[in-house]
C-alpha positions in Angstrom: 0.0 0.0 0.0 1.2 3.5 -0.7 0.4 6.9 0.7 -2.1 9.1 -1.3 -0.1 11.9 -3.0 -2.6 14.5 -1.6 -2.5 13.1 2.0 -0.6 14.9 4.7 0.2 14.1 8.3 1.1 16.7 10.9 3.7 16.1 13.7 3.8 18.5 16.6 6.8 18.4 18.9 6.5 19.5 22.6 10.1 19.5 23.8 9.6 19.7 27.6 9.9 16.9 30.2 9.9 16.7 34.0 13.2 14.8 33.8 15.6 13.3 31.2 15.4 9.5 31.0 18.9 8.0 30.8 18.1 5.9 27.7 16.5 8.8 25.8 18.1 10.5 22.8 15.0 12.3 21.7 14.9 16.1 21.7 13.7 16.7 25.2 14.5 19.5 27.7 13.9 20.1 31.4 12.9 23.7 32.3 11.8 25.1 35.6 8.9 27.0 34.0 7.2 26.9 30.6 5.2 29.8 29.3 2.2 27.9 27.9 0.7 30.9 26.0 4.0 31.8 24.4 4.5 28.2 23.2 0.9 28.0 21.9 1.5 31.1 19.8 4.9 29.8 18.6 3.5 26.5 17.5 0.6 28.1 15.7 3.0 30.4 13.9 5.2 27.5 12.8 2.1 25.6 11.7 0.9 28.5 9.6 4.3 28.6 7.8 4.0 24.9 6.8 0.4 25.4 5.7 1.3 28.2 3.4 3.8 25.8 1.6 1.3 22.9 1.5 -2.1 24.3 0.3 -5.0 22.1 -0.6 -3.8 19.0 1.2 -5.9 16.5 3.0 -4.9 16.0 6.6 -5.1 12.3 7.7 -3.4 12.5 11.1 -2.0 14.7 13.8 0.6 13.4 16.3 1.7 15.3 19.4 5.1 13.9 20.4 8.0 14.9 22.6 9.3 15.4 25.1 6.2 15.0 27.1 3.2 16.5 25.3 0.8 15.5 28.2 2.5 18.5 30.0 1.0 20.7 27.3 -2.0 22.8 28.2 -5.0 21.1 26.7 -6.0 24.4 25.3 -2.8 24.4 23.2 -3.7 21.1 21.7 -7.2 22.3 21.0 -5.9 25.4 19.3 -3.5 23.5 17.1 -6.2 21.0 16.1 -8.6 23.9 15.3 -5.9 25.7 13.2 -5.0 22.6 11.3 -8.7 22.2 10.4 -8.7 25.7 9.0 -5.5 25.3 7.0 -6.3 21.9 5.4 -9.2 19.7 4.4 -9.8 17.1 7.1 -10.1 13.4 6.4 -13.3 11.8 7.8 -11.2 9.3 9.8 -8.6 11.9 11.1 -6.5 10.3 13.8 -5.2 12.6 16.5 -2.6 11.0 18.8 -0.8 12.4 21.9 2.1 10.8 23.8 1.6 10.8 27.6 3.5 9.8 30.7 1.6 7.9 33.4 2.4 10.4 36.3 -0.8 11.1 38.2 -0.5 14.9 37.5 -0.5 14.2 33.8 -3.3 11.5 34.0 -5.5 14.2 35.6 -5.4 16.0 32.3 -6.7 13.1 30.2 -10.3 14.2 30.3 -9.4 17.7 29.1 -7.1 16.4 26.4 -9.9 14.1 25.1 -12.2 17.1 25.1 -9.6 19.1 23.2 -9.9 16.5 20.3 -7.3 13.8 21.1 -8.8 10.5 20.2 -5.7 8.2 20.5 -3.3 8.1 23.5 0.1 6.6 23.4 1.1 5.9 27.0 4.7 5.5 28.1 4.4 2.7 30.7 7.8 1.2 29.8 7.5 -1.5 32.5 5.2 -3.1 35.1 8.1 -3.5 37.6 9.2 -0.7 40.0 12.9 -1.8 40.0 13.0 -1.6 36.2 11.2 1.7 36.2 13.9 3.1 38.6 16.6 1.7 36.4 15.0 3.4 33.4 14.8 6.7 35.2 11.0 6.9 35.0 9.2 9.3 37.2 6.2 7.0 37.8 5.6 3.8 39.7 4.1 0.6 38.4 0.9 1.4 40.3 0.7 4.8 38.8 1.1 3.3 35.4 -1.8 0.9 35.9 -4.0 3.7 37.2 -3.1 6.0 34.3 -3.9 3.2 31.8 -7.3 2.7 33.3 -8.1 6.4 33.2 -6.9 6.6 29.6 -9.1 3.7 28.6 -12.1 5.6 30.0 -11.4 8.8 28.1 -9.9 7.8 24.7 -11.3 5.7 21.8 -7.9 4.2 21.2 -5.1 3.6 23.6 -1.6 2.2 23.0 1.2 1.8 25.4 5.0 1.3 25.3 7.2 -1.3 27.0 10.9 -1.5 26.9 12.5 -5.0 27.0 16.0 -6.6 26.7 17.0 -4.9 29.9 20.1 -6.3 31.7 19.0 -9.5 33.4 15.9 -10.0 31.2 14.9 -13.7 30.6 12.6 -15.3 28.1 10.3 -16.5 30.9 10.2 -13.1 32.6 9.5 -11.2 29.3 6.9 -13.7 28.2 5.0 -13.2 31.5 5.2 -9.4 31.0 4.0 -9.7 27.4 1.0 -11.9 28.5 0.2 -9.4 31.2 0.3 -6.5 28.7 -1.9 -8.4 26.2 -4.5 -9.0 28.9 -5.0 -5.2 29.5 -7.3 -4.8 26.6 -5.5 -2.4 24.3 -5.3 -3.1 20.5 -1.9 -1.6 19.9 1.5 -2.1 21.7 4.9 -0.5 21.0 7.5 -2.9 22.2 11.1 -1.6 22.0 14.4 -3.3 22.8 16.6 -1.2 25.0 19.3 0.3 22.8 22.3 2.2 24.2 22.2 5.5 22.2 25.3 7.7 21.9 25.2 10.8 24.0 22.8 9.3 26.6 23.5 8.7 30.2 23.2 5.0 29.6 26.0 5.3 27.0 28.2 6.9 29.7 27.2 4.2 32.3 28.1 1.3 29.9 31.4 2.9 29.0 32.4 3.1 32.7 31.2 -0.4 33.4 28.2 0.6 35.6 26.1 -2.1 33.8 26.4 -4.5 30.8 23.7 -4.6 28.1 21.9 -7.8 27.5 23.8 -10.1 25.2 22.8 -10.1 21.5 21.7 -13.8 21.4 19.3 -13.4 24.3 18.0 -10.1 22.8 17.4 -11.9 19.5 15.5 -14.7 21.3 13.3 -12.1 23.0 12.6 -10.4 19.7 11.4 -13.7 18.2 9.4 -14.5 21.3 7.7 -11.1 21.1 6.6 -11.7 17.5 5.3 -15.2 18.3 3.3 -14.3 21.4 1.8 -11.1 20.0 0.8 -12.8 16.7 -0.8 -15.7 18.6 -2.8 -13.1 20.6 -4.1 -11.3 17.5 -1.7 -8.3 17.7 0.9 -9.2 15.1 3.9 -7.0 14.4 3.0 -4.7 11.5 6.3 -2.9 11.9 9.6 -4.0 13.6 8.5 -2.7 17.1 4.8 -2.1 16.7 2.0 -4.6 17.1 -1.7 -4.1 16.5 -5.0 -5.8 15.9 -6.1 -5.5 12.3 -7.3 -1.9 11.7 -5.7 -0.6 14.9 -2.4 0.3 13.4 -1.1 3.9 14.0 -2.2 5.6 10.8 0.2 8.5 11.5 3.2 6.3 11.7 2.2 4.4 8.6 2.6 7.7 6.8 6.2 7.7 7.8 6.9 4.1 6.9 5.0 4.3 3.6 7.0 7.4 2.7 4.2 9.9 2.6 4.4 13.6 3.2 4.3 15.0 6.8 4.7 18.5 8.2 6.8 18.7 11.3 6.6 21.7 13.7 8.1 22.5 17.0 11.7 22.3 18.4 13.7 19.5 16.7 10.8 18.3 14.6 11.6 16.6 11.3 9.3 16.9 8.3 9.2 15.6 4.7 7.2 17.6 2.1 7.3 17.7 -1.6 10.7 16.1 -1.9 12.3 18.2 0.8 13.6 17.2 4.3 13.0 19.8 7.0 14.5 20.0 10.5 13.6 22.6 13.2 16.0 24.1 15.7 16.4 21.6 18.5 17.0 23.9 21.5 13.7 25.6 22.5 15.3 29.0 22.9 16.9 28.8 19.4 13.6 27.7 17.9 11.9 30.8 19.4 14.7 33.0 18.1 14.5 31.5 14.6 10.7 31.9 14.6 10.9 35.5 15.6 13.6 36.2 13.0 12.2 34.1 10.0 8.6 33.4 10.7 9.4 29.7 11.2 11.6 27.4 13.3 13.4 25.7 10.4 17.2 25.1 10.9 17.7 22.9 7.8 15.8 22.5 4.6 17.2 20.2 1.9 16.0 19.0 -1.4 16.4 15.2 -1.6 17.9 13.7 -4.7 16.0 10.8 -6.3 18.6 8.4 -5.0 18.3 9.7 -1.4 14.6 9.6 -1.4 14.6 6.1 -2.9 17.0 4.9 -0.2 14.9 6.4 2.6 11.7 4.9 1.2 13.5 1.5 1.1 14.7 1.8 4.7 11.3 2.9 6.0 9.2 0.5 3.9 11.1 -2.7 4.8 10.3 -2.0 8.5 6.7 -2.9 7.7 5.4 -6.4 7.6 3.6 -5.5 4.3 7.0 -4.6 2.7 7.2 -2.4 -0.4 6.2 -2.3 -4.0 9.7 -1.7 -5.4 8.5 -1.1 -9.0 6.1 1.6 -7.8 8.8 3.3 -5.8 11.3 3.1 -8.7 8.7 4.7 -11.0 7.9 7.4 -8.3 11.6 8.4 -7.9 12.9 7.6 -11.4 15.8 5.7 -10.1 16.7 2.0 -9.4 15.7 1.0 -5.8 17.1 -2.5 -5.3 19.5 -5.0 -6.8 17.1 -7.7 -8.0 19.7 -10.5 -8.1 20.5 -9.9 -4.5 16.8 -9.8 -3.6 16.3 -13.2 -5.2 19.3 -14.6 -3.4 18.0 -13.4 0.0 14.5 -14.7 -0.9 16.1 -18.1 -1.6 17.9 -18.0 1.8 14.6 -17.3 3.6 15.3 -13.7 4.6 13.0 -12.0 2.1 9.7 -12.8 0.4 9.2 -11.6 -3.2 6.0 -11.6 -5.1 6.6 -9.9 -8.4 7.8 -6.4 -7.5 6.6 -6.7 -3.9 9.3 -7.4 -1.3 9.0 -8.0 2.4 11.2 -9.4 5.2 10.6 -12.7 6.8 10.9 -13.1 10.6 14.5 -14.3 10.1 15.2 -11.3 7.8 13.8 -8.8 10.4 16.6 -9.8 12.8 19.1 -8.7 10.1 17.3 -5.8 8.6 20.2 -3.4 8.6 22.4 -6.0 6.9 19.7 -6.8 4.3 19.3 -3.1 3.5 23.0 -2.7 2.8 22.9 -5.8 0.6 19.9 -5.0 -1.6 20.1 -1.2 -2.0 20.7 -0.4 -5.7 
């Protein structure tokens, strides 16, 4: 499946957090105070800039990410949703997602966020275990997480939650028990991420000085395979490397990314892709505001993608999906070769890819080696 050429997704980045998690390499910042009105005005101005460059588009999704957008004043979310509806045509099945943390203070905002127009909540539970939550630097307890999930399920039509696995000491038996507990909680979408040690994070420093040792690759691979098997058996198969959903409950916003559709990205550090251009906003909140005041937008980088660059990105994103890619359609779209078909056929024969005509997808064995496969088959 491909994205409609007229479809557009909107990503809104709220950069502020209560604290910085030691594994996080996202653009998040801790500030003593946040001027909610000033940030509302800034985001609306940045949105208006994108809208002027993308007239006549049909908006299919809005995603409030972060940072911690559940710290945003619900009136700000409402104002952005209203403005987006004035700038663009709105799809009948518009999906509006907001990422939230389970802290009790933020959970108290859920009713107001739902009233503002949010219809899908992505909740950062990360673990059901208090010791693991402390290791991950989370500001909530397991009990708070369970309470927040129950509140979310009362207020939002669709709820997803995140868990992090392959932590030091994780076992197959322990992770399977966690998975089955997660699947019993009644949501139709789960984001299940292996812990990765990202450069520049506190965990990277901790590993370098020997404070802890990451889980070994063999056990991590076994946990990944276990995750796919258990979720598929429960009716929430992996539709993307780390995302699992009942049929029809997939994140429509994230599918826009993976199917290489256009999306406008506003707010500090937000990335966007529109009409063959890659955009990146200033990461630091103060620099974003300065750029906005100076230029009428927060863009730090704006680059035209060559056909080869766009094709490579579409290949990388598309093969993350269980549905795979239509390589011939992408080659026609970008006017450049996408894959080396001889290597595709060899990897299909070895059981790492599935090929049906011009459609290519990874097998479970191939998903374990996705980075290697991409390097092999890229034209």
